[in-house]
matplotlib code that plots the C-alpha trace (Angstrom):
import matplotlib.pyplot as plt

x = [0.0, 2.1, 0.4, 1.2, 3.6, 5.7, 5.7, 7.0, 9.5, 7.6, 7.9, 7.1, 10.0, 11.0, 10.3, 12.4, 11.5, 9.4, 7.3, 8.4, 6.4, 3.1, 0.6, -0.9, -4.6, -3.8, -2.1, -5.0, -7.4, -5.0, -4.8, -8.5, -8.3, -5.4, -7.1, -10.4, -8.3, -6.8, -10.3, -10.8, -14.4, -15.2, -16.4, -13.1, -11.2, -13.3, -12.8, -9.0, -8.8, -11.0, -8.8, -5.6, -7.2, -8.9, -12.3, -15.7, -17.2, -20.4, -22.5, -25.7, -25.6, -23.2, -24.3, -24.3, -21.1, -21.0, -21.5, -18.9, -16.4, -17.1, -16.6, -13.2, -12.2, -13.3, -11.4, -8.2, -8.7, -9.1, -6.4, -2.9, -0.4, 1.6, -1.4, -1.8, 1.5, 0.4, -2.6, -0.4, 1.7, -1.4, -2.8, 0.4, -0.1, -3.6, -3.4, -2.4, -0.9, 1.9, 4.2, 1.6, 0.6, 4.2, 4.8, 1.7, 2.5, 6.2, 5.4, 3.1, 5.7, 8.3, 5.9, 4.8, 8.0, 7.2, 10.3, 9.2, 9.2, 7.5, 10.1, 9.1, 5.9, 7.5, 7.5, 11.1, 13.0, 13.8, 16.5, 17.1, 18.2, 21.9, 21.4, 19.4, 22.0, 24.8, 22.8, 22.2, 25.9, 26.8, 24.3, 25.9, 29.5, 29.0, 27.1, 29.7, 32.5, 30.4, 30.4, 27.1, 27.4, 28.2, 25.3, 23.0, 24.2, 23.5, 20.0, 19.5, 20.5, 17.8, 15.4, 16.0, 15.4, 12.2, 10.7, 7.3, 6.1, 9.6, 12.8, 15.6, 18.3, 21.0, 20.4, 20.8, 24.1, 25.4, 24.5, 26.0, 29.3, 29.2, 28.9, 32.0, 33.8, 33.0, 34.3, 37.5, 38.1, 37.7, 39.9, 42.7, 42.3, 42.2, 39.0, 39.2, 40.1, 37.7, 37.3, 39.3, 42.2, 42.1, 42.4, 45.2, 47.2, 46.1, 45.9, 46.8, 43.5, 42.0, 43.5, 44.1, 42.3, 39.6, 41.4, 40.8, 37.2, 36.9, 38.4, 35.8, 33.0, 34.2, 34.3, 30.8, 29.3, 30.9, 29.6, 26.2, 25.5, 26.8, 27.7, 24.9, 24.9, 21.7, 20.0, 22.8, 20.8, 21.5, 18.8, 17.4, 19.5, 22.7, 21.6, 20.9, 24.3, 26.1, 24.4, 25.2, 28.9, 29.3, 27.7, 29.9, 33.2, 32.1, 31.5, 34.9, 36.7, 34.7, 35.5, 39.2, 39.5, 41.3, 43.8, 44.7, 47.6, 49.4, 48.9, 50.4, 53.8, 56.5, 55.9, 52.2, 51.3, 48.7, 47.8, 47.1]
y = [0.0, 2.9, 5.8, 9.5, 9.4, 6.6, 8.0, 11.3, 9.9, 10.9, 7.7, 7.5, 7.6, 4.1, 4.2, 2.7, -0.9, -1.2, -4.2, -7.8, -10.1, -8.5, -7.6, -4.1, -3.5, -1.3, -4.2, -6.5, -4.0, -3.2, -6.8, -7.1, -3.7, -4.7, -8.0, -6.2, -3.8, -6.8, -7.9, -10.7, -10.8, -10.9, -14.5, -15.7, -13.7, -15.2, -18.7, -18.4, -16.6, -19.3, -22.0, -20.5, -20.0, -23.3, -22.0, -22.4, -19.5, -18.1, -18.8, -18.9, -15.4, -13.7, -14.1, -10.6, -8.8, -6.2, -8.9, -11.1, -8.2, -7.5, -11.2, -11.2, -8.1, -9.6, -12.9, -11.0, -8.8, -11.7, -14.1, -14.5, -12.2, -14.8, -16.1, -12.7, -13.3, -16.9, -15.2, -12.9, -15.9, -17.8, -15.0, -14.5, -18.0, -17.1, -13.6, -13.2, -9.8, -11.1, -8.2, -5.6, -7.6, -7.9, -4.2, -3.1, -5.3, -4.4, -0.7, -1.0, -2.8, -0.1, 2.8, 1.4, 0.1, -3.6, -5.8, -8.2, -8.4, -10.5, -12.2, -14.7, -15.4, -15.9, -13.5, -13.0, -11.0, -7.4, -5.3, -1.6, -0.2, -0.6, -4.2, -5.1, -3.5, -5.6, -8.8, -8.0, -7.3, -10.6, -12.5, -11.0, -11.4, -15.0, -15.9, -14.3, -16.3, -19.5, -19.8, -21.6, -23.3, -19.9, -18.3, -21.1, -20.6, -16.8, -17.6, -20.1, -17.5, -15.2, -18.1, -18.7, -15.0, -15.2, -18.1, -17.4, -17.1, -17.4, -16.8, -19.4, -17.1, -19.7, -21.3, -17.9, -17.2, -20.6, -20.3, -16.8, -18.1, -21.1, -18.7, -16.8, -20.1, -21.4, -18.3, -18.3, -21.9, -21.2, -18.2, -19.9, -23.4, -24.8, -26.9, -28.7, -26.1, -24.0, -20.3, -19.6, -21.8, -20.3, -16.7, -17.5, -18.9, -16.4, -13.0, -11.4, -12.1, -9.1, -5.8, -5.5, -5.3, -7.1, -10.4, -9.9, -9.1, -12.4, -14.3, -12.7, -13.6, -17.2, -17.2, -15.7, -18.1, -21.1, -20.1, -18.7, -20.7, -24.1, -24.4, -22.7, -22.2, -22.3, -18.8, -17.7, -17.4, -14.2, -11.9, -11.0, -7.9, -9.9, -12.3, -9.5, -8.0, -11.3, -11.9, -8.4, -8.7, -12.1, -11.0, -7.9, -9.7, -12.6, -10.1, -8.5, -11.9, -13.1, -9.9, -10.1, -13.8, -13.3, -10.8, -12.6, -14.6, -11.8, -9.4, -11.7, -10.6, -13.1, -12.6, -13.5, -17.1, -18.0, -21.7, -21.8]
z = [0.0, -1.3, 0.5, 0.3, 3.2, 1.7, -1.8, -0.5, 2.0, 5.1, 7.0, 10.7, 13.0, 14.3, 18.0, 20.8, 21.4, 24.5, 23.9, 23.5, 25.7, 24.9, 22.2, 22.8, 22.2, 19.3, 17.5, 18.2, 16.6, 13.7, 12.4, 11.3, 9.7, 7.5, 6.5, 5.6, 3.5, 1.7, 0.8, 3.3, 4.6, 8.3, 8.1, 6.7, 9.3, 12.1, 10.8, 10.8, 14.2, 15.7, 14.2, 15.6, 19.0, 19.0, 19.8, 18.0, 16.2, 17.6, 14.5, 16.4, 17.7, 15.3, 11.7, 10.4, 9.3, 12.1, 14.7, 13.2, 13.1, 16.8, 17.6, 15.8, 17.8, 21.1, 20.4, 19.7, 22.7, 25.1, 23.9, 25.4, 23.8, 21.9, 20.1, 18.4, 16.7, 15.8, 14.1, 12.1, 10.9, 9.9, 7.9, 6.0, 4.7, 3.5, 2.0, -1.6, -1.0, 1.2, 0.5, 1.5, 4.5, 5.7, 5.2, 7.0, 10.0, 10.2, 9.8, 12.8, 14.8, 14.1, 14.7, 18.0, 19.6, 19.2, 19.2, 16.5, 12.8, 10.1, 8.0, 5.3, 7.1, 10.6, 13.5, 14.5, 17.1, 16.1, 17.7, 17.3, 13.9, 14.5, 15.7, 12.6, 10.4, 12.1, 11.5, 7.8, 7.4, 9.0, 6.8, 3.7, 4.8, 5.9, 2.8, 0.5, 2.3, 2.1, 5.9, 5.8, 9.2, 10.9, 9.1, 10.3, 13.8, 13.9, 12.4, 15.2, 17.7, 16.4, 16.4, 20.0, 20.9, 18.9, 20.8, 22.3, 25.0, 26.5, 24.6, 24.8, 26.3, 26.9, 23.5, 21.8, 23.5, 22.7, 19.0, 18.8, 20.3, 17.9, 14.9, 16.0, 16.7, 13.2, 11.5, 13.6, 12.7, 9.0, 8.9, 10.8, 9.4, 12.9, 12.7, 16.0, 18.7, 20.7, 20.2, 23.3, 22.1, 18.7, 19.8, 22.2, 19.3, 16.7, 18.3, 14.9, 13.4, 15.0, 16.2, 19.9, 22.3, 20.4, 20.9, 24.7, 24.0, 22.1, 25.0, 27.3, 24.9, 24.9, 28.6, 28.8, 26.3, 28.0, 31.4, 30.5, 27.4, 28.3, 32.0, 33.9, 37.6, 39.7, 39.5, 37.2, 33.9, 32.0, 30.9, 27.5, 27.2, 27.8, 25.1, 22.6, 23.4, 22.8, 19.5, 18.3, 19.3, 17.8, 14.6, 14.3, 14.9, 12.6, 9.9, 10.4, 10.2, 7.2, 5.3, 6.2, 5.3, 2.0, 3.4, 6.6, 5.2, 3.5, 6.5, 9.1, 10.4, 11.3, 15.0, 14.6, 15.2, 12.6, 12.2, 8.4]

ax = plt.figure().add_subplot(projection="3d")
ax.plot(x, y, z, "-o")
ax.set_aspect("equal")
plt.show()
């Protein structure tokens, strides 16, 4: 839907993310509006919503269009927050105008500070603008370098952050660390050592003190992503931070892969 504001570059400012584990009332009301604009009739919308929520439509009392619309609104108002996003995913599979539906939903998320995004029909974690840019850069760099395993790991990390109703914090940290470890193994040719061992032997692969940062990242992912202590689980913000750091450093290493051998000095220990 290429409205006046988009045609003329007057896009709404992306607001700070304030909502993750929730679906505000405005979103619940917005979804049917978009679907009606995309030419779905209220009866069809009710059928899908009821199917996702596993409830029976009130066909005895609500058989006229205004009543059916009211029933849809009430169903979305009353359901648990994570089912709202299930509803969005289900309608993506149904609507023919998938691009328009995706744009409308994502524009609403951005304009209202909701930390989710609709990507290829699935609701995924969304960070702030700089975080999303870092992830895109990582995706491109890893794909260009054929680091398919590392790319898969960073996608798994995002998938763990996207779990509803409760994100898999430790899984996200573990996959983010695995991404960085995969890249470090490829650029050094050391396919069996851990990330901690690799950086100790190959400090020249990054400028100092980033080598120390990588050591700290490895220590954090080992402790918080693998060997948890009772009541020691990190929070969502820590997981987001680790994913961002690992993505950024992995991008750097992937881009530098070709030039690493020629730039190594005699005093640098590189296991190629």
